[in-house]
N, C-alpha and C positions, 0 to 999 in steps of 0.2 A: 625536490619540488614540493613534496608534501610538507616538509619542514618549513620551507619559505612561506608558503601560503598559511600554514598554521600560525606562524609568527605574526604575519600581517593581521590575522583575525584575532589574535590574543590582544593586540594593542588597538583594535578598532574602537571607535567611539560607539557607545550604546545607542539604541534607537532614541529619538527625541522624547522628552518628558510629556509632550502634548499628544503622543500616540501610544498610550499605555497598552492598547490591545496588540500592538506590534511586538512588544516585549514578550508577551506570553504566547507567541506564535512559533510553531515548528517550521512553518513555511519559509519565513524570511526574518524572523525575530531572534531575540536573545535565547529563547528556549532551544531553538534548533542549533544555534552556534554553541551553546553550552554542551550539547551532546558531543561535538567534536572534541572539546577540551576534556570532557569526562573520559572519553575513550582513550585519549592520549595519556591522561593521568593514570588510568588503570594499567596501561602498557608500559609506563615508565618513560615516556617520551615528552611528557608535559608535566606540569605541577598541579596539585590540587588547589593552590592559590589561584591559578589562572581559571580553573574550572569553577571555583566558588565565586569568583568575581562575576562570571556570566550567569551563574545560578541566582545570585543576589539581584542582578539586574532584571532577570525574568520575573522575579516575585516582588519587585519594588513597589508595585501598585496592587490594589485589590484584584484578585483573580476571579475571572468570570466562571460561574457554574450555572449560568442560564441555559435554557434549552437550545440555544444556538452554539453552545460549546461542543467541541468534538476532539478527536485525537490530535488534530493539528492546531487547536486554538483553545485557550482557557484551561480549566482545571484538568482535563485529561492530558493535555500537552505537558503541563507542569508535573503531573504525576509520572509520566513516562521519563521526563528529564531527571526527577529525583530518584526514581527507581533505578535508572541507569547508573547514577552516581552511587547509590547504596549497594549495588551488587557486590557481594563478597565481604561486606562489612555491615554486620547486623545493626550497629548503633548509628551509622551515618545517616543523617536526615530522617531518623525514625519518627520523631514527633511531627515533623511536617508531613510526612507520608500518611501518618494515621489521620491527620486532618483532611487532606485532600481525598483520601480513599473513600471516606464517607460521602463526600460531595459527588464523587464519580458514581458511586453505587446508586445514590438517589437520582442522579441525572439519568442513569441507564433505565431505572424503573419508570421514570416519567416519559422517557422517549419511547419505551416499549408500549406503555399505555396509549400514547398518542398514535403509534403505528397500528396497534390492534384496533383502535377506534376507527382509523381510516379504512382498514380492511373491512370492518363490519359495515361501514357506510358504502362499500363498493367503489371507492374512489381509487385513482391511480396514485402510486407513490411518486416522490421526487428523489433526486440524488441524495439530498441531505438526510433523507430517512435512513438509508442503508449503506452509503458509500464509505470509503476508507478515510477520507479527509474529515468529514463532519458527521457521518452517519454511524449506525449501530455496528457495522463491520469494524470500523476503527476503534470504537469504544470497547467492543468485544475483544479485540486483540490485546488491548491494555488489561482488561479484566482476566483474560486467560493467563496473562503473565503474573498479575497481582493476586487474584483470588479465583482460581479456576472452578472451585467447588461452591461458589457463592450463588445465592438465589438470583442475583442480577445477571451473572453469567448464564445461568440456566434459562432465564427468561429471554435473553438475547438469542440463544440457540433455538428456543421454541419459536421465536419470531422469524428467524431465518428459515426454519422449516416451513412455516406458514407462507413465507414469501414465495416459495416455489409452487404454490397452488395456482392454477391458471385463472385468468380473468377474461371478461368478454368486452370487446370494443366493436361497435358497429356490426354485431353478429359474427365477429371474428374472434377466435380464441387467441389470447396472448399470454405469455408467461407472467407470473405475478410480480416480477421485478420490472415490468414495462413501465417506463416513467411517462408522465403526462406533459413533458416540456421538450424542448430541443436539446442538443448536446451541450449548449451553453447556458442551460437553465433559464431560457427565455421562451416566450410563446411566439411562434412564427408559423406562417401559412404552410410552409413545407412540412412542418411537423404538427399539423393540427390534431393528429391522433397520437402524438408522442412518439417514442422510439424505444427500441431495445438495444441496450448498450453492452458491449462485450469486454470492455476494458477492466484492468485491475483497479485503477484509481476510482472510477465512478460507476463501473458496470458490475456485472454479476460475478466476475472473477474474484472480487474482493470478498463477498460473502462465501464463495466456494472455498477460498483459501482459509478463511476463519473456521468454517465447518470442518474442513479437513484437518487443520492443525489441532482443533479441539478433540476430534476423534483420535488422532494419534496420541494425544496426551491424556486420554481416558475420560474426557468430559463429553458426555453424550446425552441426548434426550430422545424421546419418542419420535420416530420418523426421520431421524438423523441420516441414516444410510440412504433411504429413499430420496431425500433432498439432494444429497451429493450426486447420486446417480442421475436424477432429473436434470441437474445443471450440466453434468458431463455429457449426457445424451444430447442436450441442446447444442453444446459446443461441437460435438461430433457431427451433428446434422448440418451445421453451418460452416464446416471446414471446406475450404476451396482448394483444389489441387492445381498446381502449376508446375512448369518445368523446373523452376528453382525450389520447389517444395510447397508444402501446405501453408495456407494463410487464412486469416479470419477477418471479416469486416470489422471496422471500428464500431459501427452501429447500423441498425436497419430501421426503416419506416414500416408503417402498416402495409403500404402497397408492396414493398419488397417482401414482407412476410407472406402476403397473399400469393405473390408470384413464386416464392420459394428460392429466389436468387437475389443477391445484393447488387446494387448499382455501382458500388465501388469496383473499379476495374481490375485492381490488383493490390498486392500488399502495400500498405503505407509505411511510414517510418517505424522501425522496430524500437520498442522502448519498454520500460517497466509499466508506464501508465496505460499505453495502448499497444496493440501489436503482439507478435508471437512471443517475445520473451516473458512478459507478464502472464499471458494466457497459458503458455507451456508450463511455467512454474506452478501456477494454480492447479492445473490438472495433474501434474506430476505429484503434487502433495495429496490430491484426492486419490489418485491411483494407489499410492503407498498406503493411505489410510484404509482403503477398502480391499487391499491386496489384489489389485488388478494389474498383473505384470504386463500383459499385452498393451493395455492402455498407457501404462507408464513408458514402455519402450517407444510407443507411437509418438507421444508428445515430446519425449526427449529427442527423438529423431527430427521432429519438426523444428525444435530449437536449433539443433545442429545444422540443418539445412538452411535455416534463416541466417545463422552466423557465417555460413559458407557463401552467401549470396552478396556479391559486392554492390549490386544495385540497391538492395535494401540498406546495407550499411552506409552507403553514400548519402542516404537521407538523414543521417544523424549529424547534426550541425553544432552541438554544444557538449560540454562536459558535465552537465548536471545530472541529478538523480532522477528527476521526473521523466524527462524524455531525451536524455543525453547518454553519453558513454558511461558515466558513473552508475546510472541505474541499470544499464545493460550488463556492465561488469558484475555488479553486486548480485544481480538476479542470476546470471550465469554461474557465478561462483557458488551460490547457495544450491542451485540445481545440480552442479557437478558433484557436490558432496553426497548427494542422494542417488546419483545416476547409476544405472546397472552396468554401464561400460565406461572405460576411461576416455572415450573419444571426446566427450564434452569438456573434460578437464584439459585436454590438449589444446583447446582454443583459448584458454585463459591468458597465456603469455602474450599472444597477439592482441587480445582485447585490452590488456593492460597497456600495451604500447599505443594502441589507438586512443585510449583514455589520456595518456600522457601527452600525446600530440594535440589533443583538443582542449587541454586545461586552460590555455591562454585565452580561449573564447569565453570562459566563465569570468565575466568582467568584475572589476572591483566594485561596481555599482550593485552587484548582487552577492552579498556576503552570506546569505542564508543557507538553509539546509536543502530545500527541495530543488531549487534551480540555481543555487549559488555555490560559492567556494567551499562552504562547510561540508556539504554533501559530497562534493568532488574529492576533498581531502580524505574524508572517511573511506570512500571507495579505494583511493590510492593506498590508504593504510592497510586495507584488506589485501590489496595486490602485493604490497611489499612484504607483509608478514605471513600471508597465506594461512591465516587462522580466523575462526569465527570471532566477531566482535565480542570483546569481554563484557562490554556494557549492554549488549543486546540492542544497540540503537536501531538496527534494521527491522525490529518489531514494527516500526511505523510503516514499513512497506509490505508487511504480511508475507514475507518470503522466507523468514527464518525457520 
C-alpha cells in the first residue's frame, strides 16, 4: 500500500505556478511531499532523482523569509526539507542549506524581538507567536536540529521560559501562553477573553516538547527546569479522570478557568494535534528530561488507556498525520521507544492495522504531508520497517 501511494505521489503534477507559496509548504505543498521521497531514497525504496524533482519544485520560486514564515511555510520549511535530504551526506545540498540557515536565524531573532516587545506591553500572545506550525516552537525545533548551540536557539528558549510567567485578565491570573483569540484565530463573543489551549499543534504542549527535547540534548537556559515543571503542573491540574482513563480538554475559556472545570464533557478525538496522544508524548519527553519517573509512567499509562478505549478511537476518521491514524501511530511509535514498559509497544501492530484500514480515506485531492497521503505513507513506512525515520522528518511534529 505504501509503495502504491508513493508511486502515485512520485508522478503527481506539482502545485500550480500561480501559487508559489503552496510549493514551499510542508502542510500541502511540494516541500512536504519531498520529505516522503527523501525518506524513501534514504531507505533504498525510492530514488534520489524522485526526491530531487520535488526538492527543485519546492524551491522553484523565491522562498519567503518574511516574519510570517514558520516551520510549515517558507524558509524554515525549506530548511527542514534540505536538512532531511542532507542527513548522512555532508556535501548534499550544503550550499543551499548555508544560505537558508542564515535567513532562519535572522527570522528567529526578529520573531523573539517581537514576542518580547509584546510581553513588555502586557498584551496576550496569539498562536502564531509560539505554536508548532508558524510560531517559535516550530522554528526552535528546526534550530535544535541545525544549530542547537546558536544564539537564536538560546533566545527562543529564553522566550519560552518567559512565556510561562503568568498574566492578568480581568483580575484573573492566567498562564503566559493564554491567547487573545478563539481556537480558530478569530475574535468571537464566546472567547472575548481568549482561551488556554492544551494541544500539541497550537497549544502549550508544543513549547513543552521543545523545552524538553532541548534539555535532553544539552541545550538549556536560565529558568529552563522551572518552565518545564510549570507547564507539567498545569497539565496535571487539568487532567480529567474517567472510567476509560484520564483525558484533557482541548482548550478552556476564562470562565472555565475561574470555575476550575472544563465544559467539554469528555475526551474528544485522540490525535497528534489535540488530545491524549500529543499531550502524553509531550509530558513523557518532559518527564524524561527532568528525570521524573513517576510522571513518565503516569502519562504513558494515560496514552495506553486512551488507545484501549474504542469510543475514543472510533472518533478518528482519516489516515492523516494531523488528526488521523498516521499521527496517532507515529506519536505512539515514538513514545513506545522511550517507554518504561513494553505495554505501549504491544499496541503498535493493531494501530498499524487501523492505519492501513483508513488509508483509503486520505483522498487523492490531498497529496500533502499534514493531512494527505505523503504523511500517511511516511507513517506506514515507520510501521513496515519499525525504525526511526532516517531523514528525521517527524521533527516537524516535535515528537522525535
